[in-house]
C-alpha positions in Angstrom: 68.7 60.1 69.0 70.6 57.3 67.6 73.5 58.0 65.2 75.2 56.4 62.6 78.8 58.0 62.0 82.2 57.0 60.4 84.6 55.8 63.2 86.8 59.4 61.6 83.9 61.1 64.1 84.4 59.4 66.4 85.9 61.7 70.2 86.2 60.5 73.6 82.6 61.4 75.6 80.3 59.7 73.1 78.3 56.9 73.8 78.4 53.8 71.6 75.4 51.9 71.1 76.3 49.3 68.3 79.6 49.0 67.2 79.1 47.9 63.2 80.2 45.0 62.4 81.2 41.4 63.4 82.6 40.7 67.3 85.4 38.9 66.0 86.7 42.1 64.1 86.8 43.9 67.6 87.6 43.9 71.3 83.9 45.9 72.3 81.3 42.6 72.1 78.3 44.6 73.6 76.8 48.3 72.7 76.1 50.9 76.3 79.0 51.9 76.8 80.9 55.7 77.5 84.0 56.2 75.3 86.3 58.1 78.0 89.9 57.4 76.5 92.6 57.2 73.9 92.5 53.0 74.4 89.3 52.7 73.7 89.8 54.9 70.5 92.8 52.8 68.8 90.5 49.6 70.1 87.0 50.6 67.6 89.7 52.3 65.1 89.4 48.4 63.3 85.2 49.1 62.2 84.4 51.6 59.5 80.9 52.6 61.4 79.1 52.5 65.0 76.1 53.8 65.9 75.8 56.4 69.2 73.3 57.4 71.1 73.5 61.4 71.5 71.1 61.5 74.5 73.8 59.5 76.5 76.6 61.3 75.4 78.2 64.3 73.5 77.1 64.3 69.6 79.7 65.0 66.6 81.0 68.8 66.6 78.2 70.0 63.7 75.0 67.7 63.5 74.1 67.1 59.8 70.6 68.1 58.9 69.5 64.8 58.6 69.6 62.2 62.0 69.2 58.6 60.6 68.3 56.8 63.1 68.8 52.8 63.2 67.1 49.8 64.5 68.5 46.7 64.3 66.8 44.8 61.4 68.9 47.7 59.6 72.0 46.8 61.4 72.0 43.5 59.9 70.8 44.0 56.7 73.9 46.6 56.6 76.4 45.8 52.9 78.8 45.4 56.4 77.4 43.3 58.3 76.7 41.0 56.1 80.3 40.4 54.8 81.6 40.2 57.9 78.5 37.3 58.3 76.3 38.5 60.8 73.5 38.2 58.9 74.5 34.7 58.4 73.9 31.9 61.3 76.9 30.0 60.7 79.7 30.7 63.9 82.9 32.4 63.2 85.2 30.7 61.4 88.5 30.8 62.7 91.9 29.1 61.1 91.8 25.2 61.7 95.1 24.6 63.8 96.6 20.7 65.6 96.0 20.2 68.4 99.9 19.8 69.6 99.7 23.6 68.1 97.6 24.9 69.6 98.2 22.8 73.0 100.8 26.1 73.3 98.2 28.8 73.4 95.2 27.2 75.0 97.7 26.5 77.9 98.5 30.6 78.0 94.7 31.0 77.8 94.3 28.3 80.8 96.5 29.6 83.2 95.5 33.9 82.8 91.1 32.3 82.5 92.2 31.5 87.0 93.5 34.3 87.8 90.5 35.8 86.0 88.3 33.7 87.9 89.5 33.4 91.3 89.0 37.3 90.5 85.7 37.4 89.5 84.4 35.2 92.5 86.4 37.0 95.2 85.2 40.1 94.0 81.6 38.6 94.7 82.5 38.0 97.8 83.3 40.8 98.5 79.8 42.2 97.3 81.7 44.2 94.8 80.0 44.7 91.6 80.4 42.6 88.5 82.2 43.5 85.7 80.7 41.5 82.5 83.0 43.9 79.6 86.4 42.4 82.0 85.0 38.8 80.6 84.7 39.6 77.2 88.3 38.8 76.0 88.7 35.8 77.8 85.4 34.8 76.2 87.1 35.7 72.6 90.2 33.7 73.6 88.1 30.7 74.3 85.6 31.0 71.2 89.0 31.7 69.0 90.9 28.6 70.4 87.6 26.3 69.8 87.1 27.3 66.7 90.6 26.4 66.3 90.9 23.0 67.5 87.5 22.3 69.7 89.1 20.0 71.1 92.7 21.4 72.7 91.3 24.1 75.6 88.3 21.9 76.3 90.6 18.9 77.8 93.2 21.4 79.1 90.6 22.8 81.6 89.4 19.5 82.4 92.9 19.2 84.1 91.5 21.2 87.4 93.3 20.5 90.6 90.0 19.8 93.5 91.6 23.3 94.6 90.5 25.3 92.1 87.4 23.2 90.8 84.8 26.9 91.1 87.1 28.7 88.9 88.1 26.0 86.2 84.9 24.6 85.8 83.4 28.3 85.1 86.0 27.8 82.4 85.2 25.1 81.3 81.9 24.5 80.7 82.5 28.2 78.6 84.8 25.7 76.6 81.8 23.0 76.4 79.4 26.2 75.7 81.3 26.9 72.7 82.3 24.3 71.2 78.2 22.6 71.5 77.2 26.3 69.8 79.8 25.4 66.6 78.4 21.9 66.9 74.4 23.0 66.6 75.4 26.2 63.7 74.3 28.7 66.0 75.0 32.3 64.8 78.4 34.3 65.5 75.9 36.3 67.9 74.1 33.5 69.8 77.9 31.5 70.1 79.0 34.4 72.3 76.1 35.0 74.5 76.5 30.7 74.6 80.1 30.8 76.3 79.4 33.6 78.2 76.5 31.1 79.9 79.0 29.1 80.4 81.5 31.3 82.3 78.8 32.8 84.7 76.9 29.9 84.9 77.9 29.1 88.0 79.3 32.3 89.6 75.8 32.1 92.4 78.2 29.6 94.3 80.7 32.6 95.1 77.6 33.9 97.8 77.7 30.2 98.9 79.0 29.1 102.6 83.0 28.4 102.2 82.8 25.1 104.4 79.8 23.7 102.6 81.2 24.8 99.2 85.2 23.1 99.7 83.8 20.5 102.0 86.4 17.6 101.5 83.2 14.9 101.5 79.7 13.5 100.8 77.6 16.4 101.4 74.0 16.3 104.1 71.1 17.0 102.9 71.2 20.3 104.6 74.2 21.0 102.8 72.7 20.3 99.4 70.1 21.9 100.1 72.4 25.4 100.8 74.0 24.4 97.4 70.6 23.9 95.8 70.0 28.3 96.7 73.0 29.1 93.6 71.1 29.1 90.6 68.9 31.7 92.4 72.0 33.6 93.8 73.7 33.6 90.9 70.7 35.1 89.1 69.8 37.8 92.1 73.1 39.2 91.4 73.3 38.9 87.8 69.6 40.7 87.1 71.2 43.4 89.6 74.4 43.8 87.3 74.4 45.8 83.9 75.2 43.8 80.6 74.4 40.4 81.0 72.5 39.0 78.2 68.8 37.0 78.8 70.7 33.5 78.0 73.1 33.5 81.0 70.6 34.8 83.3 68.5 31.6 81.8 71.8 29.4 81.9 72.6 30.5 85.1 69.3 30.1 87.0 68.3 26.5 84.8 70.9 25.2 84.3 70.3 22.2 86.3 66.7 21.6 85.5 65.8 18.6 83.2 64.5 17.9 81.0 61.9 15.2 82.3 60.4 17.7 84.8 63.0 16.7 88.1 65.2 19.0 87.9 65.2 22.5 90.3 64.8 25.5 91.1 61.7 25.9 89.2 60.6 21.9 88.1 60.7 22.7 84.2 60.2 20.4 82.0 60.9 19.4 78.4 61.1 23.1 75.8 59.8 25.1 79.3 63.5 25.1 79.9 65.0 27.5 77.8 67.6 26.1 74.5 71.2 27.9 75.7 69.6 26.7 79.9 69.5 23.2 77.8 72.9 23.0 76.6 73.9 24.5 79.8 72.7 21.5 81.6 74.8 18.9 79.5 78.2 21.0 80.3 77.7 20.9 83.1 77.4 17.7 83.9 80.0 16.5 81.3 83.1 19.1 83.6 81.2 17.5 86.6 82.1 14.0 86.4 85.1 14.1 84.6 86.3 16.1 86.8 88.4 15.5 89.6 86.4 17.6 93.1 87.5 18.3 97.0 85.6 14.0 97.7 85.7 12.1 94.6 88.6 11.2 91.4 87.1 12.8 87.7 85.2 9.7 85.5 87.0 8.7 82.2 86.1 11.2 79.4 84.7 7.7 77.5 82.9 6.1 80.3 81.5 9.9 81.2 79.6 10.0 78.0 78.2 6.6 78.1 76.9 7.2 82.1 75.3 10.6 80.3 73.8 8.4 77.3 72.2 6.7 80.0 70.8 9.4 82.3 69.3 11.1 79.2 67.4 7.9 78.3 65.8 8.5 81.5 65.1 11.7 80.5 68.2 14.1 82.7 69.1 15.9 79.4 67.1 16.8 75.6 68.3 14.2 73.2 68.8 16.3 70.7 71.2 18.2 72.8 73.3 16.0 74.0 74.2 13.6 70.8 75.2 17.5 69.5 76.9 17.5 72.2 79.0 13.4 71.7 79.3 14.8 68.2 81.5 18.1 69.5 83.4 16.4 71.7 83.2 13.0 70.5 82.2 9.0 71.8 85.8 8.2 72.6 86.8 12.5 73.6 90.9 13.5 74.1 92.0 11.7 77.0 90.0 8.2 76.9 91.7 4.7 77.2 90.4 2.3 74.4 91.3 -1.4 73.4 91.7 -1.6 69.8 91.5 -5.1 67.7 95.8 -6.0 68.1 95.2 -6.4 72.3 96.7 -2.7 72.2 96.2 -0.2 74.2 96.1 3.4 73.7 94.8 6.9 75.1 93.1 9.6 72.6 95.3 12.3 71.3 92.5 14.4 68.7 89.4 13.4 67.4 89.4 11.8 63.6 88.0 13.9 60.9 85.5 12.1 59.2 84.9 9.6 62.1 83.6 10.0 65.6 84.9 6.3 66.0 88.7 6.8 64.0 90.2 9.7 66.1 94.7 9.6 66.6 95.3 7.7 69.2 99.1 7.1 71.3 99.3 3.5 71.4 101.8 2.7 74.7 101.0 -0.7 76.3 100.7 -4.4 75.1 97.9 -6.5 76.6 99.4 -9.3 75.5 102.1 -9.3 76.6 101.1 -7.8 79.5 103.4 -4.4 79.4 104.3 -1.2 77.7 105.8 -0.6 74.6 106.7 2.3 72.7 104.8 4.9 72.4 103.7 5.1 68.6 100.5 8.0 67.1 98.5 6.0 65.3 95.6 7.7 63.4 93.1 5.0 62.9 91.2 7.0 60.3 94.2 6.6 58.5 93.5 4.7 55.0 96.3 1.7 55.7 95.4 1.9 58.9 93.8 -1.8 59.8 93.5 -2.0 64.0 90.3 0.0 65.9 88.8 0.1 68.5 87.0 -2.7 70.0 85.9 -1.1 73.7 86.6 1.3 76.3 88.8 0.7 79.3 89.0 2.0 82.7 92.3 4.0 83.8 91.6 2.1 87.7 91.4 -0.9 86.6 94.3 -1.3 85.1 96.2 0.9 87.3 97.2 4.0 85.2 97.2 7.1 86.7 99.5 9.3 84.6 97.4 9.1 81.1 97.0 12.6 81.0 100.9 12.7 80.0 100.4 11.1 77.3 98.1 13.3 75.5 99.8 16.3 76.4 103.4 15.2 75.0 104.7 16.6 72.5 104.1 14.2 68.8 106.9 11.7 68.6 109.6 11.5 65.3 
């Protein structure tokens, strides 16, 4: 029996079916857990009411005569849910932060996420059951970072080494999925599910042979056939676990499907591919091609967007989803090398507030003099600035190997 109770009546041994209120107000995103210790009690103290299942845990000491049964529609319509945004399609709001201010927090999140993902993959390889609850705080941290400043953690997560690519790729896709969900104006619940789906989408790779997964060169046809089994392997494992949402299951299984029906494992076409899986396909490819891999150096972010645009026209991605993705990361993503009308070269350090083609850049090289110049921050969207981007440039062509240092550096005085 489901019963709504005030938080004051909660005690250890009760089985929580639903926590009333917005998921961003408390650490318990999923229902269906038993209260086992004082730590959980303290964390739940921030909410006013919750739903318990008396068939799976303890009831209140003195049950009231009229037991109130609650369904999802009633929860969504409740005044406290409306006040916290559950009944709205707007994504959760977070205070806006500058890129540099968010950078410190995002660096800490990325460092912590590396340990979380390494442990998760190792546990899967050892045959241990996955505990999705351990992932929730990480997805929460990533989500809040994206809402404070979308480009910061997305850009940081791209800076993975070839050695930790498998782990950190999932973190990057999580951040990209949240950013894309924000751009699509998905609900708080769907934004949360998108982030979790991104984090778990490649978990099947933990079950692949390590010599194939980490091979420093191109895969043979036989090895590629093995790797193509990772979506189904991951999906089977997630199905066997508990607490994994439908979005995560779908993205895990279908993030390699193509909109034209030429993907795998099922050759789904068009909108037969679920929304989250279509989102996952775009985010997965973008991070893969912009990251350093065991067998290749990552492509420039702006070049990657251009290549993906071509692939979209060829039917690889859902065009509506891809266009939203471009708006979320920018036509000139953070870290992109661009040439200005003045002949100066600059690296993009932050997206513009009003226009995709007017980001904040750090100018550092003169093509006319063919030599470095004193670095200078330039907001191309400012009224007094007349310079503008005329082209994307390849860092390899110019021989620049440390562009990331330019956008990661602290602001110039």
